C-alpha positions as a Python dict, from the first residue, in 0.01 Angstrom:
ca = {
    (1, 'X'): (0, 0, 0),
    (2, 'X'): (26, 369, -47),
    (3, 'X'): (342, 540, -143),
    (4, 'X'): (417, 905, 5),
    (5, 'X'): (653, 1026, -258),
    (6, 'X'): (699, 1030, -619),
    (7, 'X'): (1043, 1053, -787),
    (8, 'X'): (1156, 1144, -1130),
    (9, 'X'): (1372, 867, -1290),
    (10, 'X'): (1642, 1101, -1348),
    (11, 'X'): (1734, 1089, -979),
    (12, 'X'): (2086, 922, -950),
    (13, 'X'): (1993, 616, -732),
    (14, 'X'): (1754, 493, -976),
    (15, 'X'): (1831, 482, -1362),
    (16, 'X'): (1803, 254, -1662),
    (17, 'X'): (2111, 53, -1759),
    (18, 'X'): (2198, 83, -2111),
    (19, 'X'): (2222, -293, -2190),
    (20, 'X'): (2111, -619, -2001),
    (21, 'X'): (2342, -698, -1708),
    (22, 'X'): (2637, -771, -1753),
    (23, 'X'): (2658, -682, -2122),
    (24, 'X'): (2790, -325, -2239),
    (25, 'X'): (2689, -367, -2611),
    (26, 'X'): (2452, -575, -2834),
    (27, 'X'): (2501, -770, -3161),
    (28, 'X'): (2250, -959, -3392),
    (29, 'X'): (2356, -1158, -3691),
    (30, 'X'): (2072, -1058, -3936),
    (31, 'X'): (2089, -1299, -4246),
    (32, 'X'): (1892, -1264, -4583),
    (33, 'X'): (1787, -1622, -4686),
    (34, 'X'): (1882, -1582, -5035),
    (35, 'X'): (1988, -1909, -5218),
    (36, 'X'): (1951, -2125, -4915),
    (37, 'X'): (1819, -2483, -4909),
    (38, 'X'): (1711, -2668, -4585),
    (39, 'X'): (2044, -2835, -4550),
    (40, 'X'): (2235, -2541, -4573),
    (41, 'X'): (2026, -2362, -4310),
    (42, 'X'): (2068, -2675, -4059),
    (43, 'X'): (2426, -2682, -4114),
    (44, 'X'): (2497, -2299, -4069),
    (45, 'X'): (2279, -2297, -3751),
    (46, 'X'): (2446, -2626, -3611),
    (47, 'X'): (2765, -2440, -3632),
    (48, 'X'): (2662, -2120, -3491),
    (49, 'X'): (2386, -2200, -3246),
    (50, 'X'): (2505, -2556, -3134),
    (51, 'X'): (2887, -2542, -3171),
    (52, 'X'): (2958, -2183, -3085),
    (53, 'X'): (2648, -2142, -2878),
    (54, 'X'): (2556, -1800, -3034),
    (55, 'X'): (2170, -1731, -3041),
    (56, 'X'): (2130, -1648, -3396),
    (57, 'X'): (1786, -1628, -3572),
    (58, 'X'): (1743, -1632, -3955),
    (59, 'X'): (1493, -1521, -4224),
    (60, 'X'): (1259, -1687, -4471),
    (61, 'X'): (1104, -1644, -4803),
    (62, 'X'): (743, -1679, -4874),
    (63, 'X'): (799, -1820, -5237),
    (64, 'X'): (1089, -1982, -5377),
    (65, 'X'): (1238, -1887, -5713),
    (66, 'X'): (1466, -2179, -5755),
    (67, 'X'): (1357, -2542, -5711),
    (68, 'X'): (1609, -2618, -5451),
    (69, 'X'): (1533, -2283, -5235),
    (70, 'X'): (1382, -2311, -4895),
    (71, 'X'): (1050, -2125, -4882),
    (72, 'X'): (688, -2161, -4791),
    (73, 'X'): (541, -2201, -5123),
    (74, 'X'): (655, -2306, -5466),
    (75, 'X'): (736, -2082, -5771),
    (76, 'X'): (350, -2076, -5873),
    (77, 'X'): (277, -1912, -5540),
    (78, 'X'): (-4, -2159, -5487),
    (79, 'X'): (155, -2500, -5393),
    (80, 'X'): (278, -2545, -5035),
    (81, 'X'): (648, -2630, -5025),
    (82, 'X'): (777, -2943, -4866),
    (83, 'X'): (977, -2713, -4658),
    (84, 'X'): (669, -2566, -4494),
    (85, 'X'): (644, -2774, -4181),
    (86, 'X'): (1006, -2729, -4116),
    (87, 'X'): (962, -2347, -4145),
    (88, 'X'): (659, -2372, -3916),
    (89, 'X'): (865, -2532, -3646),
    (90, 'X'): (1181, -2312, -3694),
    (91, 'X'): (955, -1992, -3655),
    (92, 'X'): (781, -2135, -3337),
    (93, 'X'): (1140, -2229, -3189),
    (94, 'X'): (1275, -1883, -3250),
    (95, 'X'): (1541, -1999, -3516),
    (96, 'X'): (1353, -1784, -3776),
    (97, 'X'): (1215, -1427, -3669),
    (98, 'X'): (1216, -1229, -4003),
    (99, 'X'): (1030, -1234, -4329),
    (100, 'X'): (1246, -1171, -4636),
    (101, 'X'): (928, -1033, -4828),
    (102, 'X'): (668, -1243, -4972),
    (103, 'X'): (930, -1398, -5211),
    (104, 'X'): (1217, -1383, -5431),
    (105, 'X'): (1111, -1212, -5761),
    (106, 'X'): (1442, -1109, -5872),
    (107, 'X'): (1375, -1246, -6233),
    (108, 'X'): (1042, -1113, -6313),
    (109, 'X'): (790, -891, -6128),
    (110, 'X'): (527, -1091, -5941),
    (111, 'X'): (158, -1144, -6078),
    (112, 'X'): (-23, -900, -5879),
    (113, 'X'): (-333, -1123, -5811),
    (114, 'X'): (-95, -1416, -5720),
    (115, 'X'): (105, -1187, -5497),
    (116, 'X'): (-190, -1109, -5275),
    (117, 'X'): (-290, -1466, -5265),
    (118, 'X'): (55, -1568, -5151),
    (119, 'X'): (65, -1274, -4888),
    (120, 'X'): (-267, -1383, -4760),
    (121, 'X'): (-181, -1772, -4742),
    (122, 'X'): (140, -1701, -4542),
    (123, 'X'): (-37, -1458, -4303),
    (124, 'X'): (-329, -1693, -4238),
    (125, 'X'): (-106, -2012, -4206),
    (126, 'X'): (126, -1822, -3943),
    (127, 'X'): (-186, -1678, -3756),
    (128, 'X'): (-321, -2028, -3741),
    (129, 'X'): (3, -2154, -3598),
    (130, 'X'): (0, -1878, -3329),
    (131, 'X'): (319, -1723, -3482),
    (132, 'X'): (401, -1388, -3521),
    (133, 'X'): (673, -1212, -3738),
    (134, 'X'): (781, -882, -3642),
    (135, 'X'): (1058, -814, -3892),
    (136, 'X'): (1023, -744, -4257),
    (137, 'X'): (1365, -755, -4460),
    (138, 'X'): (1383, -570, -4797),
    (139, 'X'): (1511, -806, -5072),
    (140, 'X'): (1677, -693, -5378),
    (141, 'X'): (1569, -440, -5651),
    (142, 'X'): (1286, -396, -5899),
    (143, 'X'): (1108, -607, -6014),
    (144, 'X'): (1045, -699, -5657),
    (145, 'X'): (744, -470, -5643),
    (146, 'X'): (642, -640, -5312),
    (147, 'X'): (876, -423, -5116),
    (148, 'X'): (830, -117, -4936),
    (149, 'X'): (908, 210, -5092),
    (150, 'X'): (1203, 350, -4932),
    (151, 'X'): (1484, 635, -4996),
    (152, 'X'): (1695, 392, -5211),
    (153, 'X'): (1407, 198, -5396),
    (154, 'X'): (1118, 437, -5437),
    (155, 'X'): (961, 235, -5731),
    (156, 'X'): (848, -50, -5477),
    (157, 'X'): (469, -73, -5449),
    (158, 'X'): (414, -296, -5139),
    (159, 'X'): (278, -14, -4911),
    (160, 'X'): (83, 181, -5194),
    (161, 'X'): (-282, 136, -5144),
    (162, 'X'): (-351, 227, -5512),
    (163, 'X'): (-118, -29, -5648),
    (164, 'X'): (-210, -389, -5766),
    (165, 'X'): (104, -505, -5562),
    (166, 'X'): (-37, -355, -5246),
    (167, 'X'): (13, -603, -4969),
    (168, 'X'): (106, -389, -4651),
    (169, 'X'): (-246, -476, -4480),
    (170, 'X'): (-116, -855, -4459),
    (171, 'X'): (203, -727, -4295),
    (172, 'X'): (4, -548, -4030),
    (173, 'X'): (-194, -843, -3958),
    (174, 'X'): (112, -1055, -3937),
    (175, 'X'): (261, -815, -3650),
    (176, 'X'): (525, -669, -3861),
    (177, 'X'): (673, -364, -3659),
    (178, 'X'): (1042, -341, -3779),
    (179, 'X'): (1156, -315, -4123),
    (180, 'X'): (1482, -289, -4300),
    (181, 'X'): (1450, -87, -4608),
    (182, 'X'): (1810, -121, -4741),
    (183, 'X'): (1997, 124, -4518),
    (184, 'X'): (2379, 7, -4459),
    (185, 'X'): (2615, 194, -4215),
    (186, 'X'): (2975, 118, -4162),
    (187, 'X'): (3007, 184, -3797),
    (188, 'X'): (2853, 73, -3460),
    (189, 'X'): (2544, 269, -3362),
    (190, 'X'): (2577, 425, -3008),
    (191, 'X'): (2317, 466, -2748),
    (192, 'X'): (2480, 766, -2585),
    (193, 'X'): (2306, 1106, -2586),
    (194, 'X'): (2450, 1443, -2541),
    (195, 'X'): (2803, 1347, -2585),
    (196, 'X'): (3009, 1526, -2859),
    (197, 'X'): (3153, 1273, -3099),
    (198, 'X'): (3379, 1431, -3371),
    (199, 'X'): (3345, 1129, -3591),
    (200, 'X'): (2970, 1156, -3601),
    (201, 'X'): (2990, 1515, -3617),
    (202, 'X'): (3193, 1500, -3957),
    (203, 'X'): (2970, 1226, -4079),
    (204, 'X'): (2657, 1445, -4039),
    (205, 'X'): (2816, 1746, -4171),
    (206, 'X'): (2910, 1539, -4504),
    (207, 'X'): (2574, 1398, -4518),
    (208, 'X'): (2412, 1751, -4497),
    (209, 'X'): (2638, 1841, -4789),
    (210, 'X'): (2522, 1541, -4992),
    (211, 'X'): (2151, 1612, -4883),
    (212, 'X'): (2186, 1981, -5043),
    (213, 'X'): (2359, 1839, -5353),
    (214, 'X'): (2055, 1578, -5405),
    (215, 'X'): (1817, 1863, -5367),
    (216, 'X'): (1998, 2063, -5607),
    (217, 'X'): (2004, 1792, -5888),
    (218, 'X'): (1636, 1684, -5836),
    (219, 'X'): (1689, 1361, -5603),
    (220, 'X'): (1510, 1476, -5301),
    (221, 'X'): (1385, 1115, -5250),
    (222, 'X'): (1733, 999, -5174),
    (223, 'X'): (1776, 1228, -4894),
    (224, 'X'): (1929, 1066, -4588),
    (225, 'X'): (1799, 1195, -4243),
    (226, 'X'): (2058, 1223, -3943),
    (227, 'X'): (1851, 964, -3775),
    (228, 'X'): (1957, 705, -4024),
    (229, 'X'): (2311, 774, -3924),
    (230, 'X'): (2282, 797, -3550),
    (231, 'X'): (1980, 583, -3433),
    (232, 'X'): (1942, 204, -3467),
    (233, 'X'): (1569, 271, -3555),
    (234, 'X'): (1382, 561, -3663),
    (235, 'X'): (1002, 587, -3721),
    (236, 'X'): (890, 552, -4082),
    (237, 'X'): (555, 647, -4213),
    (238, 'X'): (425, 417, -4515),
    (239, 'X'): (203, 519, -4789),
    (240, 'X'): (-98, 345, -4614),
    (241, 'X'): (-28, 586, -4323),
    (242, 'X'): (108, 283, -4112),
    (243, 'X'): (406, 363, -3899),
    (244, 'X'): (675, 114, -3877),
    (245, 'X'): (1030, 126, -3698),
    (246, 'X'): (1284, 130, -3989),
    (247, 'X'): (1624, 9, -3890),
    (248, 'X'): (1978, 25, -4003),
    (249, 'X'): (2218, -290, -4045),
    (250, 'X'): (2608, -270, -4032),
    (251, 'X'): (2840, -382, -4301),
    (252, 'X'): (3196, -297, -4358),
    (253, 'X'): (3431, -417, -4632),
    (254, 'X'): (3756, -227, -4731),
    (255, 'X'): (3627, -223, -5093),
    (256, 'X'): (3310, -62, -4999),
    (257, 'X'): (2953, -150, -4938),
    (258, 'X'): (2885, -282, -5298),
    (259, 'X'): (3073, -607, -5195),
    (260, 'X'): (2835, -931, -5132),
    (261, 'X'): (2774, -974, -4766),
    (262, 'X'): (2853, -1311, -4716),
    (263, 'X'): (3064, -1568, -4467),
    (264, 'X'): (3363, -1402, -4640),
    (265, 'X'): (3307, -1075, -4507),
    (266, 'X'): (3290, -1169, -4123),
    (267, 'X'): (3677, -1105, -4100),
    (268, 'X'): (3616, -739, -4193),
    (269, 'X'): (3259, -677, -4003),
    (270, 'X'): (3368, -843, -3672),
    (271, 'X'): (3721, -793, -3640),
    (272, 'X'): (3848, -729, -3308),
    (273, 'X'): (3873, -341, -3338),
    (274, 'X'): (3486, -341, -3443),
    (275, 'X'): (3382, -512, -3118),
    (276, 'X'): (3623, -316, -2912),
    (277, 'X'): (3496, 9, -3030),
    (278, 'X'): (3137, -125, -3009),
    (279, 'X'): (3187, -199, -2621),
    (280, 'X'): (3364, 141, -2559),
    (281, 'X'): (3060, 310, -2736),
    (282, 'X'): (2798, 90, -2558),
    (283, 'X'): (2671, 61, -2898),
    (284, 'X'): (2417, -166, -3121),
    (285, 'X'): (2557, -379, -3438),
    (286, 'X'): (2287, -553, -3646),
    (287, 'X'): (2510, -738, -3906),
    (288, 'X'): (2395, -749, -4258),
    (289, 'X'): (2483, -1085, -4413),
    (290, 'X'): (2368, -1386, -4624),
    (291, 'X'): (2451, -1694, -4445),
    (292, 'X'): (2401, -1920, -4751),
    (293, 'X'): (2667, -1713, -4954),
    (294, 'X'): (2884, -1841, -5083),
    (295, 'X'): (2767, -2175, -5198),
    (296, 'X'): (2997, -2480, -5199),
    (297, 'X'): (3031, -2724, -5498),
    (298, 'X'): (3252, -3018, -5483),
    (299, 'X'): (3442, -2867, -5174),
    (300, 'X'): (3488, -2539, -5359),
    (301, 'X'): (3326, -2200, -5256),
    (302, 'X'): (3133, -2000, -5514),
    (303, 'X'): (3139, -1634, -5400),
    (304, 'X'): (3031, -1541, -5743),
    (305, 'X'): (2651, -1613, -5709),
    (306, 'X'): (2572, -1529, -6063),
    (307, 'X'): (2843, -1759, -6204),
    (308, 'X'): (2700, -2043, -5991),
    (309, 'X'): (2351, -1986, -6133),
    (310, 'X'): (2454, -1975, -6478),
    (311, 'X'): (2628, -2329, -6453),
    (312, 'X'): (2319, -2455, -6291),
    (313, 'X'): (2087, -2337, -6582),
    (314, 'X'): (2325, -2518, -6820),
    (315, 'X'): (2264, -2835, -6631),
    (316, 'X'): (2647, -2857, -6493),
    (317, 'X'): (2514, -2831, -6128),
    (318, 'X'): (2240, -2946, -5917),
    (319, 'X'): (2245, -2730, -5590),
    (320, 'X'): (1987, -2942, -5413),
    (321, 'X'): (2221, -3229, -5411),
    (322, 'X'): (2547, -3027, -5369),
    (323, 'X'): (2770, -3177, -5087),
    (324, 'X'): (2681, -3118, -4730),
    (325, 'X'): (2863, -2846, -4579),
    (326, 'X'): (3048, -2908, -4262),
    (327, 'X'): (3195, -2681, -3988),
    (328, 'X'): (3521, -2736, -4155),
    (329, 'X'): (3438, -2569, -4479),
    (330, 'X'): (3158, -2336, -4400),
    (331, 'X'): (3397, -2049, -4281),
    (332, 'X'): (3734, -1977, -4401),
    (333, 'X'): (3970, -1976, -4108),
    (334, 'X'): (3981, -1589, -4092),
    (335, 'X'): (3607, -1560, -4054),
    (336, 'X'): (3578, -1829, -3812),
    (337, 'X'): (3820, -1673, -3586),
    (338, 'X'): (3627, -1367, -3558),
    (339, 'X'): (3318, -1552, -3487),
    (340, 'X'): (3495, -1740, -3207),
    (341, 'X'): (3614, -1405, -3064),
    (342, 'X'): (3241, -1271, -3070),
    (343, 'X'): (3128, -1602, -2905),
    (344, 'X'): (3406, -1552, -2619),
    (345, 'X'): (3284, -1207, -2565),
    (346, 'X'): (2934, -1327, -2531),
    (347, 'X'): (3007, -1607, -2295),
    (348, 'X'): (3223, -1384, -2079),
    (349, 'X'): (2929, -1141, -2033),
    (350, 'X'): (3068, -859, -2266),
    (351, 'X'): (2856, -836, -2559),
    (352, 'X'): (2484, -954, -2574),
    (353, 'X'): (2435, -1175, -2879),
    (354, 'X'): (2068, -1225, -2939),
    (355, 'X'): (1842, -1263, -3240),
    (356, 'X'): (1747, -949, -3440),
    (357, 'X'): (1396, -937, -3306),
    (358, 'X'): (1500, -940, -2943),
    (359, 'X'): (1769, -649, -2989),
    (360, 'X'): (1513, -442, -3191),
    (361, 'X'): (1252, -503, -2906),
    (362, 'X'): (1492, -422, -2646),
    (363, 'X'): (1613, -81, -2824),
    (364, 'X'): (1240, 1, -2857),
    (365, 'X'): (1159, -52, -2497),
    (366, 'X'): (1480, 119, -2383),
    (367, 'X'): (1397, 441, -2592),
    (368, 'X'): (1036, 472, -2553),
    (369, 'X'): (958, 332, -2204),
    (370, 'X'): (797, 572, -1944),
    (371, 'X'): (836, 515, -1568),
    (372, 'X'): (857, 662, -1230),
    (373, 'X'): (968, 565, -889),
    (374, 'X'): (748, 574, -574),
    (375, 'X'): (932, 520, -233),
    (376, 'X'): (856, 494, 139),
    (377, 'X'): (1088, 421, 424),
    (378, 'X'): (1060, 25, 354),
    (379, 'X'): (1123, 17, -29),
    (380, 'X'): (1104, 172, -380),
    (381, 'X'): (891, 71, -645),
    (382, 'X'): (959, 122, -1014),
    (383, 'X'): (624, 188, -1177),
    (384, 'X'): (607, 109, -1571),
    (385, 'X'): (359, 372, -1687),
    (386, 'X'): (344, 324, -2058),
    (387, 'X'): (543, 249, -2386),
    (388, 'X'): (543, 534, -2616),
    (389, 'X'): (544, 296, -2915),
    (390, 'X'): (566, 497, -3241),
    (391, 'X'): (396, 225, -3423),
    (392, 'X'): (77, 179, -3213),
    (393, 'X'): (66, 508, -2998),
    (394, 'X'): (112, 497, -2630),
    (395, 'X'): (8, 176, -2447),
    (396, 'X'): (78, -54, -2166),
    (397, 'X'): (368, -282, -2263),
    (398, 'X'): (356, -666, -2271),
    (399, 'X'): (579, -818, -2021),
    (400, 'X'): (785, -996, -2273),
    (401, 'X'): (871, -656, -2436),
    (402, 'X'): (1035, -566, -2110),
    (403, 'X'): (1272, -863, -2113),
    (404, 'X'): (1627, -779, -2019),
    (405, 'X'): (1570, -432, -1896),
    (406, 'X'): (1796, -352, -1596),
    (407, 'X'): (1766, -73, -1360),
    (408, 'X'): (2052, 64, -1136),
    (409, 'X'): (1943, 112, -782),
    (410, 'X'): (2120, 207, -464),
    (411, 'X'): (1882, -47, -266),
    (412, 'X'): (1841, -322, -523),
    (413, 'X'): (1733, -569, -256),
    (414, 'X'): (1439, -319, -155),
    (415, 'X'): (1334, -231, -504),
    (416, 'X'): (1027, -395, -707),
    (417, 'X'): (943, -320, -1058),
    (418, 'X'): (577, -308, -1126),
    (419, 'X'): (351, -338, -1440),
    (420, 'X'): (-17, -264, -1386),
    (421, 'X'): (-104, -455, -1066),
    (422, 'X'): (176, -712, -1068),
    (423, 'X'): (513, -705, -936),
    (424, 'X'): (764, -854, -1188),
    (425, 'X'): (1006, -1130, -1102),
    (426, 'X'): (1358, -963, -1082),
    (427, 'X'): (1720, -1086, -1035),
    (428, 'X'): (1959, -875, -808),
    (429, 'X'): (2291, -811, -971),
    (430, 'X'): (2649, -753, -834),
    (431, 'X'): (2802, -426, -912),
    (432, 'X'): (2935, -386, -1262),
    (433, 'X'): (3230, -177, -1411),
    (434, 'X'): (3054, 152, -1269),
    (435, 'X'): (3063, 21, -935),
    (436, 'X'): (2669, 33, -928),
    (437, 'X'): (2417, -240, -832),
    (438, 'X'): (2124, -334, -1052),
    (439, 'X'): (1812, -538, -1063),
    (440, 'X'): (1698, -690, -1379),
    (441, 'X'): (1410, -865, -1565),
    (442, 'X'): (1477, -1204, -1722),
    (443, 'X'): (1637, -1203, -2086),
    (444, 'X'): (1430, -1348, -2387),
    (445, 'X'): (1443, -1693, -2405),
    (446, 'X'): (1694, -1849, -2659),
    (447, 'X'): (1599, -2022, -2980),
    (448, 'X'): (1505, -2386, -2919),
    (449, 'X'): (1764, -2629, -3084),
    (450, 'X'): (1586, -2966, -3119),
    (451, 'X'): (1496, -2894, -3465),
    (452, 'X'): (1884, -2881, -3557),
    (453, 'X'): (1959, -3176, -3338),
    (454, 'X'): (1689, -3410, -3491),
    (455, 'X'): (1698, -3318, -3863),
}
C-alpha cells in the first residue's frame, strides 16, 4: 500500500512517550558482585525477585579472589569454578546482565598472559552458550589493570592495544555496549530537554569552575564533562578506537560518596523524597550498590569488609559456611521499608523497575531512534527508519531493542508501527495523566526465576 503523505514526528498527534506506559520514571538496581558467594546471591534475589517481585539482575566476576567467592574461574585463572554452571543458567535466565570485569585483582595485579587466557575462556564459553553480555562494570582501583582507562582511573590498561593487559577485543566479541567507568551522581537524571532547571544550572557552573582548576593544576584528565552530569549515558571512545556508551550510577549518603554502597544505604538512596523527585522529573536512576555487603556472621552484620577479611585470614571465620541469610536479617527495617515503597510504586505502574540492561537499552533507543509517520485516510504508520547507535553507527535496530517504546497517537486504534517490512505487535493504552492515548510495544521479558526456586 502506498501512503500519500509524509509527516515529521514533531507533529503533536504522534510523539514518543518518555517511558513505557504507564510508568513516568525508571529505576534499575545495579549491583557489584564483590564478596558474594552463591548462597548469598540466591538469598538476595529470592527476597528481591520472588518476595518483592522486583525485576533485578546482578553482575558476575570472571575470576575469584577468595575461595568462597562466586565466579567463573578459580584464583588460578585456569580452573573452571563449581559455580560456572549456575552462572551459565543465571545469565541465560536474565538474573545476571553485567560483567564486573574479568576478575577480582584487588590484592595484586593480574599476570598478563593469564588475564588474556581468562578473558578468552569466558568469552568463548558465553558465545558457545549463545549468551551475550552488554554491560561492563569497573571494579576497584589499581592493580586491576584489566579495567578501562577513565577519568578517575587513567592507569588502567584494558583498552590499550600496546599494553600486555589489553583485553578490549574480547569485550567487543562478547557484545559489551555499555560501561560503568566509576562515575557517580547524587541526583536523578532527567530526560527533559530545553527546560531551565536552576539546580542543574548551578551544578554545571560549579563543574565548570572545577574543570578550570583541574586544568590549572595539571589534572586535565580529571575534567568532568557536562554530559556526565546531565545524561544517563554518553559516548566514550576507548584507546583502541572502539566507542562504548558510558553510564553514570546514582548513590547518595549524607556523609558523602566515600561511604560503602551496601544494603545499609538504601534508606538514603531510595527514600520517598528521591522517588517523588524522580517521578516529577521523569528521570532515570541506576542505583550503585553491593548487594552482598554487609556480610553476616552469627547473625551480626559486618559493614566493615576489611575487618571481616582480616578475621577470615586469621582463621576465625569461614565465610563459605557462614549462616544462611534470610529475609528477616538481610535488610534492616529502614532499608526494607524503602524497598517495599519502591515495589509499591512499580506494581502501581508509577516507576518502571527493570534490569540495568533493559533500562540502558531503552534509553539508547529512545534517544537515538529515527522514525517518521506516513498516513492516508484509513490509518497512520510509524515507520522505524534507523537507530543512530553511537557504538556501531546507523543501523536498523533489532526488534528487542525497541521493547517498551510507546508512542502517543490521536488515533491509536488506526496506528501501526513498522520495522522493515514487518508491522510490529502493539497494545492500545488508555489515556495517561496527560490525557493522551498511546500504543506501545511489549516490555522486555522479566528474568526467569526457576533457578532461585530450585536451588
